[in-house]
N, C-alpha and C positions, 0 to 999 in steps of 0.2 A: 538691674539694666544696663548697659553701655551707655555712655554721652550720649552716643549718635543715633538712640532708638528715636524713631520719628512718631509723630501724634496717631498715625494709622495702627502703629504698631500696637500704642497703648490702649485705643478705642478695641481692637479686637482683643486685647488680655483683658481690660474691663468688661466686655462684653462675657467673654467667655467665663470668669469669676462668678457674673452673675445669674449667667443663664445655665451653665453647665455646673457649676459649684455650687448654688445655691447660696453665693455670699449677698449681704445688703447693698443695693447701689448708692446709698449715701457714704456708707463707709467705704466702699472702694473706691469711688471717686477721689473721696478725701484724701487715703491714702498715694493714689496714684499721684495726686496732684501735690501733694506733701511730699512725694521722694522726688519728684522730678520741677523743683521748686524753680531749675535753671531756665525751662522752655519759654520763650517768651509770650506776653499774654495774649496774644492773637491765637498763638498753636494750644494754650492752655484754655480757651475760649472754643475752639474747633472740638477739642475733644470732651469737652463738658459737653456741649451742646449734639456731637455725632452719638454720643454712650445715653442721655438722656432721653434724644426722640425718635432711636433706633426703639430704646423699650417702652418709649411713649406709646408709637405707632407699631408694634410688631403685629396685631394681632391684621392690620391693614398690610404690612408689607407681606407676613407670609402668604395672604390671599391674594396676592401681585403675583409672589414667586410661583406660585401653585399653578397660575392661569399659563406659566411661562415656560415652567420646566417638568421634563418627563421625570425626575426622579422628586418627589414632595418633600418639603419641608422637613418632617419630622421624621422622614429616611436618611438626612444627610448628616455628615461627619460634623459634631459641633463646629470645628471652625470653618467650613465651608459656609455652614448656615449663618454663623455671624458676620463671617465676609459679605456674603450674597443681601444680608439684610439692613447691613451699614451701608452700603452701597445703593442699595436701592434707595435708602430712606435721603444719603445726599443728592442721587439724582431727583428726584422728588419733590425737596423741601430746602434745599440750597443752592443759589445760582451762583455760588461763588467759584465753582470748580466744574469744568464741561465733563458731561458725560464720557468723554472718550479719555479722560486724564482718570476718572473715576474707575473707570474697567482697566486702566493699563496697571493701576495702584492695586486694585482687588485682585488681579492676576498675579502680582508679584509677591504680594503678601500670602497666596496659596503656596508659590514654589519657596517663598521664604520658610514657612512652616512646614515643608517637607512633602507638600501637594502639587509635585508638579505636575502628576501625572491627572491631574484632575483641572489644568489652568484652561484644557479649551471647552470642559464642561462650565470653568467660572465665564470665561470670554462671553460663551454661545449664550450664558442666558442673561447675561446685564445688556450684552448688545441687543439682543432681541427685544427686553423692556423697553431701551432706549427708542429703537424704532418703534415701536408699536405701542409708546404712550398714550397715544387717542384710542385705543384699541381696547384699554385698560373697562373691564367691565365690573361693575359693583352689585352686590344683590338688589335682588326688588325689594322697592319700598313697601311693596304690600307684606311683605314676611319680617314686620317689625326687628324681631329679635336677630335675625339674622345682619340685618342692614343696618341696624345701630350698634352692633356688635364690630363690624366691619369698620365702618366711619368713624366711630371715637374711640377703636381698639379695645372694648373693655370685654371681658369675657361673658360666653352668651348667659350663662346661667345669671351671671351679674344683673346683666341688661332685663331677662326674665321680673327676679327676684324686684328688682327697682322699678318695674313697669307697673306690678303688680301695686308695690307699694306708697309708690308716689307720683306714677302717670307720665306719659311720652314727654310732655314738654318740659318735666324736671331732669329726666334722663336726658335730653338733648342741651340742656341748659349747664348741669355737669359737666359732660363729656364735653363740651366747648371749652370750660372754664377750666379741666386737669389737661386740656391740648396746648392752652396758653402759655406762652411765656412770664412766668411770675418773679418779681424783683422779688429779692429779700426785706422781710417786714422783721422791723428792729423797735423796741419798745425803749425808751429813751431814760436814764436816772435821773431824772431831773433835782434830787436834791444833792448831784454832786455840781451840774452847771447848766444854768441858763439854755432856753433851747436855741434862743438866737446864736449862742456862743459855740453849741455843737453845731447847726448848719455851719458857720464859719468854720470851723474845723475840718467840717466833710468836703464841704468846697475846696480847701485847701489841696486836700488830700486828692483831688480829682474825681471826687464820687458824684455820682448822680442822683440828687435828691430830689422827693415829691411826696408831699403831705398825703397823710389817709385819713378821707375824706371820716368827718366826726368824732375822729380821735385826736388831741391835740397833741399828746403826750407818745405818739405813735410815727414811724417814716417808712418810704419804701424807698430803700439804697438798689443802684444798681451801675453796672459801669467799671467797680472795681474790679480789681484781678485774683487778689487774695484777701479774705476778712481779716484774718490774724497778724497782716501786715501792716494794718492800717493801726498807727499809734491812739487813735481815739475810741478803736474797739479796746485794745491792747489796754489802757487806762480805766475802763470799765464805765465808758459813757450810757452805753446802750448795751442790751441782751437782742438776741435773735429771739422773736416770740413771732407767732401770727396771731393777728390782730382778732382773732375767735375766742383764740386761748386768752388772751387778754383780760375776758371780758368775766373769767372765774373770780379774779380778786376783786373785781369791780363789783360785781353781785355780792360776791361774799362780803363786802362794807366793814373791814377791819375796824373795830376800834382803840385808840389808843390804850396800850397793856394789855393786849389780848393775848393770847396763847395759841399758835394754832400747828396743828399737825397736818402735815401733806404724807401721805401713806404709798403712793408711787409718783414717785417727785422729779425722776432722772428727766429731762438734764436739769432741772431747777425753774425755769422761767416762771411760772404760777409763785413757787415759793420765794424767789426774789423779788416777784411784784410785791405778795403781802409784805414781806418785811419792807419793803421801800414804802409804802401805804402807811405803816405804823411808825413810819419817820424816828427810827433809834428806839421805842416803844417795846413793850412785848418781846414774844420771842416765837421762832419760826423752828419749829422741829421738820427738818425736809429728809425722809426716808425712803430707802428703794432697796431692793432685793439681794444686789450683787454688789461687791470691791469694784466692777469696771461701771457700774451705773452710778453708785456713791461718787466714785474719781471724777465723774463727768459734772455732777451736781459741784464737790469741791471746786473745782477747775472754773466754775460761772463766779461762785458764790466768793472766789478771792479776786477775780478782778471785779467785783462792784463795790468791795471794799467795806462790807456790811457786817457789823458785830451783833447783831440780833437775829442770827440764824445759826443752826447746827446742823451738822450730817450724819444720819446713823444708817448704817446697814443693816435691815430687818425686814423681814419675811412680812407682809400683811396678813397673811392663813394665820401667823401664829400671834394669839392673843397677850398681850406685855399687860400685866395687870397694875403695873404703874400709872400706864397712859388711862386708866379706868376714871371717866368724868374729870380730863384734865382738859379737852380744849374747849376753847368757847367756839373755834371754828376749824371744822375738817373738812379737808379736801380730799375725797378720793375720785384722782381721774386714773382712772383703772384701764388696765390691760385692755385693748381692744380691736376689731378688726382693722382698722384704720383705714377705711374707706372714704374716709373724708379730705385723707391726706395723697391721693393717687396723684396729684400735678408734683407734688415734690418727693414721693417714692413710688416712681410708676411701677417697678418691679413686684409691688404689693398686688395688684391687681391681679397676676399669675400665680401667687403662691396660696391667697385665701379660698378656701373652698366652703361649700355651704355646710357641711360639717363644722366646720370652725365657729362659724356664728352662734352655732346652738352651743357649743363648748366653753367658748367665751362668756354667752349672757351667763352657765350657770357659775364660770369662775367668779364673776364679777357679785354674782350672789352672794357667792361663798363669803367673798370677802368683806363688804358690805355687813354680814352677820356677824362677823368681829370686829369690824373696826366701828360700829356704828355706840357703841357703848365706851368708845373715847369721848362724844361730845358730851360738856355739861348739860345739867337741866338750863333750858333758855338759851339753850348754844344752837348753830346752824352747822349742816351737814351739807356739802356741795358734790353733787355725784356727775360728774363728767365724762366723755368720752369722745374721741376725733374718729367719729365714723358717722355713719347714715346709714342706718338698721334698727328698724323699731323695735327689734328684739332687745338689743342691747338697750336701746334707749327708752321711748315710750312704756314698755311692755315692762323693764328692769325698773320704773322710776315709778310705775305701777304698783307690780309684785311688792316695792320697800314700803309704800305708804299703805298697801295692804294688810302688810305683816306683822308691822310693828307700829302700831297706833300711836305712840310718845310722838311719832313725828308727822309732820302736816308739811304737804307740798304747799312752797309757798310760790315759785315762779317756776317754769320750764321752757328753755329755748333750744331749738332746732335750726341752726346757723349750714345755709345750704353753699357750695361753689355756685358762683356764676349770680345769685340772688342775693347774697349777702356780703360780698365782698375778701372774704378771708377762706378759711378751710371749713370744710363739713365739720362741726363739731357741733354738740349736747351738753346741755347744764339744765341738770335740776337740784333749786334749793330746796331743802327740808329745814324744818325750825323744829329742835326740840321743845316739849313742853317743860315748863318749870314747875317742880313739886307744889314752888310756894304759891 
């Protein structure tokens, strides 16, 4: 796009790519911000906030638009739908711009995109919503599924699923957490530099820093414009990793000289954490399915400066004979429904279906049947997912212990958004019997 492109043009472009073309929100946003680095910090923050906010609240936004529009949201042209959603999000959740300006900008966008015949419709719907803000009616609280679905913008089937599995209080807790603005969580590479020195550097770079309770090796970062623009990031002084995900390496408890295989490692956070904990000893083999994913791991490994880690492009469903009984620790952080990370990847909740949950549960079992043979007698296997779904978590851990008697379940943890401070995450630690 031309250099004169506005933030609102880019918001619309991003929302179309995500909701119409099915692209992933975190990738679309990163590409747009990387391509338009000349935009000032305020404009970039506006783009990020409106795109993520519109996606996070989309079910609620559609519910409101449908109250005041004769044409229902699903019948609208994708461009008009995206314009209305992002405008209603700004009117409802951003005080910095007056409603009248939001309406005018929305009409201009419709015209610019070739829909001048619908400018009256866009204007009419938005001005009615602006005028009747106090008359918006939410679903009756008695209808729990509909109410929680709209209030927290969660698909109704998912609300029903979680109500059965975890209860109303947990759904409200998670729903609230997913809608809160979250800082970036990083894990410090304390082998490279003392924590005090890293803190000093970050403050010099203008980054807002706060501590992660109970985790001295982690920090929350906010207030920066562009992470890759920070020298401290480029020098590999920290890796972006959620605090829940950091528990994997901590529970694995690697010992000097251990050989570790991480079978689905991208983007590499857990594998790099393990290599750091080994303090230059042993070796970590970080594997993933595609060149794209292994490239992501390599980028993070190169920044970390670690030499006791290698990256391999390998399908976890295909057994490698050379790996049998080679690993002291095997990390199986497997493909999952991702329901624990909806706060960071809001478009996921509109993609995942009930059928996906069963398919993924079966895929996880298929991978576990292959990779279990890579663990040495006496070694450990860590099964983890970034989801909140008993089928993929407790049920699969139970199935594994039941079917492979050489493994004993040592511990398991389900971390919940809003309760445990990080992403929703599940970890089960298994110990393999020692033949001797």
